[in-house]
N, C-alpha and C positions, 0 to 999 in steps of 0.2 A: 802641807798647806795645799788646798784645792786650787786649781787653776781658775783664773778669772773667766766669767762667761764670755763667750765669743758671739759674733753676730749670728752664727748658725744656731747657737743654743736658744736665741730669742725668737727664732722662726718657728711657726706652728703650722701643722697640716690643718686642713679644713675640719677634720674630726676633733683635733685638739682645740681649735678655736671655738668650735661649737660647745665643747665640754666646759671651757673656761668662761664663756659669756652666757650660756644658757639659751643661745639662739640656734635653731636647728640648721643642719647642713644645707637643707633645701632652701631655707630662707636666706642664708649667707650667699648662696649662689644666685638667688633671685636678686638680692641687693647689688651684687657685683654686676649682674647683667643689666641692671637699671642704671649703673654708674654711681650708685650711692656710696659704694666703697671701691677703691682701686682694684684692678685685677691683681691676682696674686703673682708673686714671682714664680717663675718656673725653674725647677731643678730636675732636669730630665722630663718626666711626664708628671711630676708631682708639683702641685701648687702650694706655695708657702706664704704665710701671712706674718706680718711683723706687728710691733706695738702700735704703729699708726693705724693699721687695719682694725686692731682690737678697740682702740680708743674711738674710732669713727663708728664702729658697730655699737659700742656702748652708748654713744650719743644718739644714734638712731633709736635704740631701745628706750632711752630716756624720753625722747620726743614722742614716741609711740605711746608710752605710758601716760604722757600728759594730754593725749587725745589729738595730737596733730595727725592730719591725713597724710597719705603718702605724697601727694602733690605738694603739700606745705613743707614736708620734710625735704623734698627735692629742692624747693626754692631756698630753704634755709641753708642747706649744705652748699648750694651753688654760690652763696655769698661768702663762704669761707675760702681762704687761699687753698688752691689745689694741693699744695705741699704741706698743709697744716699738720703739725706733729702732735704727739700725745699731749704735750703741755697745753697747746692752744685748744685742743678739743676738750681737755679737762676743764679749762676755763669756761668754755661754752656750756658744759654740763653744769658747772657751778652757777652760771647766770640763769639757767633754765630750771634748776631744781626748785620745786615749790617751797615757799617760806614756811608753810604749815602743811602737814600731811593731809592729803585729800582722798585717801583710800576709802572707798565705799563698799557697801555690802547689799546685795539684792535680797529682799525678803518678801514673802507673801504677807497678806494682811494678818493671817493667823500667827505667823512667826513674829510680826510686829507686836501683836497683842501680847504674846508670851514674853517678848522682850520688855514691854512696858509693864507687865504684871497685872494688866486689866484689859477689858474690852474697850477699844477706842472707837468713838463714833466718827462718822465722816467729817463732822466739824472739827473734831480733835485732830484728825489726820491733816485736814486742810490748814489748821493752825500750826501744826508742826512743820508743814511745808513752808508757810509764810515766815516761820522763825528760822528757816535755813537748815533744819535738822535732817530733812529728807527731800527726795524728789518723787512725786507720785506719777506712775506710768499709766497709760490709757487702759492697760489690762488689769489695773487694780493693784499690781505689785508696787513696791517702793524700793528706792535706793537710799539707804541710810548713810549719811555722810561720815558717821563715826560714832562710837559708843559715847564719847564725852559730849558731843553735840546733841545726841538724842537725850541723854540723861538731863542735860541742862534745859532743853526745851520742855521735857516732861515736868520738871520742877516749876517751870514758868506757868504751864497749864494748871498746876496744882496751887498756884499762888492765890487764886481767888479773884485776881484782878481781871478786868474784861479782856478777852482775846484781841479785840480791836486795838486796845492800848498797846499790847505787845507787838502787834503787827506794825503799827505806825512807828513804834520805837525802833524796831528792827530796820524799817525802811530808812529812818533818819540815820541810824548807824551806818548802814550800807552806803547811803549817799555821801556822807562825810568821809568814810574810810576810803571810798573809791577816789575821791578828790585828793586825799592825803597820799594814797598810793601813786597816783599820777604825778604829784609834785615831787615825791621822794625819788621816783624813777627818773624823772627829768633832771633832778639835781645830780644823781649818781651818773647819769649819762654825760652831763656837761662837765662835771668836775673830776670824774675818774676814767670812764671808758673812752671818751673822745680824746683826752690828752694821751692815753695809752696808745690809741690808734694813730694819733698825730706823730707820736715818737717812733712809728714803724713797728708797733707790737714787739718790743724788745723781749727776747726769750727769757732774760733774767727776771722780768717782772711777772711773768705768767703764773708761776707757781705761787708767788707771794700774793698776787691779786686774787687767785682762787681761794687761798687760805683765808684772806681777809674777808671775802664774801661769806664764807661758811661761818665766820665769827660775827659778821655784821647782822645776819638774819635774826638769830635769837635775841641779840642785844636790842635791835630795833623793835621787835615785837614786844619785849618786856618794857621798853621805854614808852611805847604807845599806851600800854595798859597803865603804867605808873602815872604818866602825864594825864591821862583821862581821869584817873582817880583823884589826882590833885585838883584838876579843873572842876570836878563835881564838888569837892570839898569847898573850894573857893565860892562856887555858885551858891551853895547852901549857906555859907557864912554871910555872903552878900545879901541874900534874900532875907535871912533872919535879921540881919542888921537893919536892912531897909524897912522891914515890918515893924521893928521896935521903934525906929525913928518916926514912922508914920502913925504908930499907935500913940 
């Protein structure tokens, strides 16, 4: 039977930490110099990093991927307890992870045309931007928000309905979804996060809360889609019923 891992087994050199996190040695040292991660433990002349260093580094990478500036990351980390362990930092990552993937792809106009399977006019590209499928840069290149979003927007263009109708529809959806997101986040803050903080952030709750968050996200998204579909069905029935009575 192999021996149980010791504290020494869990410690990593800066090269090992870089290999496991995908963050360069130079960047790790830069973060340590800025105080974003604690200084390593010294054993002789060798700096060693533990699970807390790795969790904090992964959180920084998550924030960077979300588009946070270095100054914003510093402010966020400053609000965390200095001795926050891996579980607390894992919870922070769960809170910040996007509910839907937002990975984009930079394309030239020619590449966009090839992806669309046809030559797109400036009006077409503008309509795709209004539909949220892409971002048009000043140099004419675009950032596509995802293959699914682009395919859906292209189908919208091909529907034959006026582009202005789709633009206004998208604006309505964005308006109401933003309000819904604000209300849901406020509810989660008041009913889950604040009580957890009021209880002193008990360690036994952190892993459970992070796991609950990972399950909550897809369930909530699916629930919004299903609820919207039922609401449209009710509206159609109400309108049809009202028209029949008026007729």
